[in-house]
VEXDREN-2710 file (C-alpha; in Angstrom, 1 decimal):
% VEXDREN-2710
k/r/px/py/pz
1/MET/1.0/15.4/8.6
2/SER/2.2/12.1/7.4
3/ASN/5.2/11.5/5.1
4/ILE/4.6/9.2/2.0
5/ARG/7.2/7.2/0.4
6/PRO/8.1/3.9/-1.4
7/PHE/8.0/0.9/0.9
8/SER/11.2/-0.5/1.9
9/THR/12.1/-4.0/3.4
10/SER/13.2/-2.2/6.5
11/ASP/9.3/-1.4/6.9
12/LYS/8.4/-5.1/7.2
13/ALA/7.9/-5.3/10.7
14/GLY/5.9/-1.9/10.9
15/LEU/3.7/-2.5/7.8
16/ALA/2.8/-6.3/8.9
17/ILE/1.5/-4.8/12.2
18/LEU/-0.8/-2.7/9.8
19/LEU/-1.6/-5.7/7.6
20/GLU/-2.7/-7.3/10.5
21/GLU/-4.9/-4.7/11.6
22/MET/-6.3/-4.8/8.0
23/GLN/-7.1/-8.7/8.3
24/ARG/-9.3/-8.1/11.6
25/TYR/-11.0/-5.0/9.8
26/TYR/-12.1/-7.2/6.9
27/GLN/-12.4/-10.2/9.5
28/VAL/-10.6/-12.8/7.8
29/ALA/-7.5/-14.9/8.7
30/CYS/-4.2/-13.6/8.9
31/PRO/-0.9/-15.3/8.5
32/PRO/1.7/-15.1/11.4
33/PRO/3.7/-11.9/11.4
34/GLY/6.9/-13.9/10.3
35/ALA/5.3/-14.9/7.5
36/ILE/3.9/-11.7/6.6
37/GLU/7.4/-10.0/6.8
38/SER/8.9/-12.7/4.6
39/ASP/6.3/-12.2/2.0
40/LEU/7.1/-8.3/2.2
41/ALA/10.9/-9.1/1.8
42/GLU/10.1/-10.9/-1.6
43/LEU/7.1/-9.3/-3.4
44/PRO/6.4/-10.5/-6.8
45/ALA/7.7/-8.5/-9.7
46/GLY/5.9/-5.3/-10.5
47/VAL/4.0/-5.2/-7.2
48/GLU/4.8/-1.7/-5.7
49/ILE/3.7/-0.5/-2.1
50/ILE/3.7/3.1/-0.9
51/VAL/3.5/3.9/2.7
52/ALA/2.2/6.8/5.1
53/GLU/4.1/7.4/8.2
54/THR/4.5/9.5/11.0
55/ASP/6.4/8.0/14.0
56/THR/5.1/4.6/12.6
57/ILE/3.5/3.3/9.4
58/ILE/-0.1/4.7/9.3
59/GLY/-1.3/3.6/5.8
60/PHE/-0.2/2.0/2.6
61/ALA/-1.3/1.6/-0.7
62/SER/-0.2/-1.4/-3.2
63/PHE/-0.7/-1.2/-6.8
64/SER/1.0/-2.6/-10.1
65/ALA/0.8/-2.0/-14.1
66/ILE/-1.8/-3.9/-15.6
67/TYR/-2.7/-4.2/-19.5
68/LEU/-5.3/-4.1/-20.9
69/GLY/-6.5/-0.8/-19.3
70/PRO/-9.1/1.6/-20.3
71/GLY/-9.1/2.3/-24.0
72/LEU/-6.8/-1.0/-24.5
73/ARG/-3.8/0.9/-23.1
74/SER/-1.7/0.4/-20.0
75/GLY/-3.2/1.3/-16.3
76/LEU/-2.4/1.1/-12.9
77/PHE/-4.4/-1.1/-10.5
78/VAL/-4.7/-0.3/-7.0
79/LYS/-5.3/-3.1/-4.9
80/GLU/-5.1/-2.1/-1.3
81/PRO/-5.3/1.5/0.2
82/PHE/-5.5/0.9/4.0
83/VAL/-5.3/3.4/6.6
84/THR/-4.9/2.6/10.4
85/ALA/-8.2/3.4/12.4
86/ALA/-6.6/5.9/14.5
87/SER/-5.5/7.9/11.5
88/ARG/-8.7/7.8/9.3
89/ARG/-10.7/11.0/8.4
90/ASN/-7.0/13.0/8.3
91/GLY/-6.4/12.9/4.7
92/VAL/-4.1/10.1/4.7
93/GLY/-6.2/7.9/2.4
94/ARG/-6.8/10.7/-0.1
95/ALA/-3.0/11.6/0.1
96/LEU/-2.1/8.0/-0.8
97/ILE/-4.3/8.0/-3.5
98/GLU/-3.0/11.2/-5.0
99/VAL/0.5/9.7/-5.0
100/VAL/-0.7/6.6/-6.9
101/ALA/-2.3/8.8/-9.4
102/ARG/0.8/11.0/-9.9
103/VAL/2.8/7.9/-10.4
104/ALA/0.4/6.6/-13.1
105/ILE/0.3/10.2/-15.1
106/GLU/4.4/10.3/-14.7
107/ARG/4.4/6.6/-16.3
108/GLY/1.8/7.5/-19.0
109/HIS/-0.8/5.2/-17.7
END
């Protein structure tokens, strides 16, 4: 089973590898690894990332608080859950979304 926790800047290199895989999956251009790591070191205010890991990072979800959400209340917007191809169908994606949902509830979204 994987461990799910908040992203730390020490995860930059591992998450960059997964982000490159994601870009290949969606067949879109990808910045060089150094640029990805630089961007991860200075995320915009309000952006949060959680990572799923075993011995490496195998998945992530990026999210941020939004307003206006359903019922004209605050909400949590999940932009990008992604799990490496080798770890799919093992419940990692579901576990990431469950953690994001728990965060949303804890924060009153």
